[in-house]
Every structure is written in C-alpha cells, then in structure tokens.
C-alpha positions in Angstrom: 120.8 49.9 28.4 118.2 50.0 25.6 116.6 53.3 24.5 113.7 54.0 22.2 113.3 57.3 20.4 109.9 57.9 18.9 109.1 61.0 16.9 106.7 62.7 14.4 108.2 64.9 11.7 106.4 66.9 9.0 109.2 68.5 7.1 112.1 66.4 8.5 113.7 68.5 11.2 112.3 66.6 14.1 113.5 63.4 12.4 116.9 64.9 11.9 117.1 65.9 15.6 115.9 62.4 16.7 118.6 60.7 14.6 121.3 63.0 15.8 120.3 62.1 19.4 120.4 58.4 18.5 123.9 58.7 17.1 125.1 60.6 20.2 123.6 57.9 22.4 125.1 55.1 20.3 128.5 56.7 20.6 128.2 56.2 24.4 127.7 52.5 23.8 123.9 52.5 24.3 121.5 50.4 22.2 119.1 52.8 20.5 116.1 52.4 18.2 114.8 55.5 16.5 111.4 55.2 14.9 108.7 57.4 13.4 105.6 57.3 15.6 103.6 55.4 12.9 106.1 52.5 13.1 107.2 52.7 16.7 107.3 49.5 18.7 105.9 48.9 22.2 108.1 50.7 24.6 107.8 48.0 27.3 111.1 46.3 26.5 113.1 49.5 26.7 114.9 51.1 29.7 114.2 54.6 28.5 111.9 56.3 26.0 112.5 59.6 24.3 109.5 61.2 22.5 109.8 64.1 20.1 107.2 66.2 18.3 107.1 69.3 16.2 104.8 72.2 17.1 102.5 73.3 14.3 99.8 76.0 14.7 100.4 75.9 18.5 99.9 72.2 18.9 102.1 69.0 19.0 101.5 66.3 16.6 98.3 64.3 17.5 99.9 61.0 16.5 102.4 61.5 19.2 99.7 62.0 21.8 97.9 58.9 20.6 101.0 56.8 20.7 101.8 57.9 24.3 98.2 57.3 25.4 98.2 53.8 23.7 101.5 52.9 25.4 101.1 54.9 28.6 102.2 52.0 30.9 105.4 51.4 29.0 106.2 55.1 28.7 105.5 55.8 32.4 107.4 52.7 33.7 110.7 53.6 32.0 112.9 56.6 32.2 111.4 59.3 29.9 112.4 62.4 28.0 110.4 64.6 25.7 111.5 67.2 23.2 109.5 69.6 21.0 110.7 71.4 17.9 109.4 74.8 16.8 110.5 78.0 15.2 109.3 79.8 18.3 112.2 78.2 20.2 114.5 80.2 17.9 112.7 83.5 18.4 114.6 86.6 19.7 111.5 87.3 21.8 111.7 85.6 25.2 107.9 85.5 25.4 107.8 83.4 22.2 110.4 81.0 23.5 108.4 80.7 26.8 105.2 80.1 24.8 106.9 77.1 23.1 107.9 75.7 26.5 104.3 76.3 27.9 102.9 74.4 24.9 105.2 71.5 25.8 104.2 71.6 29.5 100.5 71.7 28.7 100.8 68.8 26.2 102.6 66.6 28.8 100.1 67.6 31.4 97.2 66.6 29.2 98.8 63.2 28.7 99.4 62.8 32.4 103.1 62.2 31.7 106.0 63.7 33.6 109.2 62.7 31.8 112.5 63.1 33.5 113.8 65.5 30.9 112.0 68.1 28.7 113.6 70.3 26.0 112.5 72.7 23.3 114.6 72.9 20.2 114.6 75.4 17.4 113.5 73.9 14.1 113.9 75.0 10.5 112.3 77.0 7.8 111.9 74.3 5.1 110.5 76.4 2.3 111.3 73.7 -0.2 108.9 71.3 1.7 106.0 73.7 2.0 103.0 74.1 -0.3 102.5 77.6 -1.7 100.0 78.6 1.1 102.3 77.5 3.9 105.3 79.1 2.2 103.5 82.5 2.1 102.4 82.1 5.8 105.8 81.1 6.9 107.5 84.0 5.0 105.1 86.4 6.8 105.9 84.9 10.2 109.7 85.0 9.4 109.4 88.6 8.3 107.6 89.6 11.5 110.4 87.9 13.5 113.1 89.6 11.3 114.0 86.1 10.0 114.9 84.5 6.7 112.3 85.1 4.0 113.9 83.9 0.8 111.8 81.0 -0.2 114.4 79.6 -2.6 116.5 78.4 0.4 115.8 76.4 3.5 117.1 77.7 6.9 118.1 75.6 9.9 118.0 77.1 13.4 118.6 74.0 15.5 121.3 74.4 18.1 123.1 71.0 17.6 125.1 71.4 20.8 121.9 71.6 22.8 120.6 68.5 21.1 123.9 66.6 22.0 123.8 68.0 25.5 120.1 66.7 25.9 121.2 63.3 24.6 124.0 63.2 27.1 121.5 64.0 29.9 119.3 61.1 28.6 122.3 58.8 28.8 123.1 59.9 32.3 119.5 59.4 33.5 118.8 56.2 31.6 
C-alpha cells in the first residue's frame, strides 16, 4: 500500500499535521510520501491520496485546488482523504466549527471531489511567523474568542489524538 500526502502550509502547522499523519501511517507498515503541494508528484502511482490545506480568510489554499484539478484523474481513481486546518476548528462556538466544516465541504464540491474521509483540525496561533499586520489581526480574533493574545508566544490547538485517529481511518480505508 502506497500513500501520498500532499499539503500546503503557510506557517507550518498543516505541514506538521501532514508529517504526523505520515509517521502514524508508516508505523502501520505503509509506504508514505509526504510532499508540499509545490513539489508533489503525480498521484497516479499511489493507492491513496491525502490532501491537506489551511484555511486563511475563509478560503483554502489555491495551490491545493490547482493541484487537485491538475491531477483530478489520479486523485479520483485512488482512495482519498482531505483535511483542513483552521483556528475556527478550535473555537468554543459550535457555529464557528461548523463554518470551518462548511468551507471544506464547499471547497471539495467546487473541485468535484468526494474523498472517502474529510476532517477539520484546529491549527495554531503562530505569532512568531506573522508580519505585524497579521499579528494585530490575529490578536484581535483571538481576543474575541477569549483565546491566547500574547504575541511573544506561539500557541498550538491541534488535537493530536484526532490527527492519529484520522490517519488510522486512512490506513483502514486505503
């Protein structure tokens, strides 16, 4: 069984999640390649494809959409999974979490792709990675949510057990 994990990552959390999944799948004896979308190979020679994208400003990364469109036959012909990463997935407000899931469903619908598995994971506040404008914006959003606002620290909200569980489901369906 050969699995390809393709992802876009802006501040590194989606990459971290993708590589955690890859490690979990390898521990099950599966052959896994994890690749940034810019360097991703053709998925035609893989049995399963997992695609991951962060959500920024209410949208998934356009390079992920372009990669899926470019490789639509290979993506659709193999077992598929998709995960998105956002701070909304960590929100205490169920409507915010549902919005993150709706964005993922709409993204996949626009691509005409119905993967076998879909997940939404909480990301991170990577203040150290932000420019000053984004840092101010993210502090305001975090304050509104009652979250962490000290820009001298980064904060990770990813539920790693959920990531491992998702990887195990990928292994079972691959």
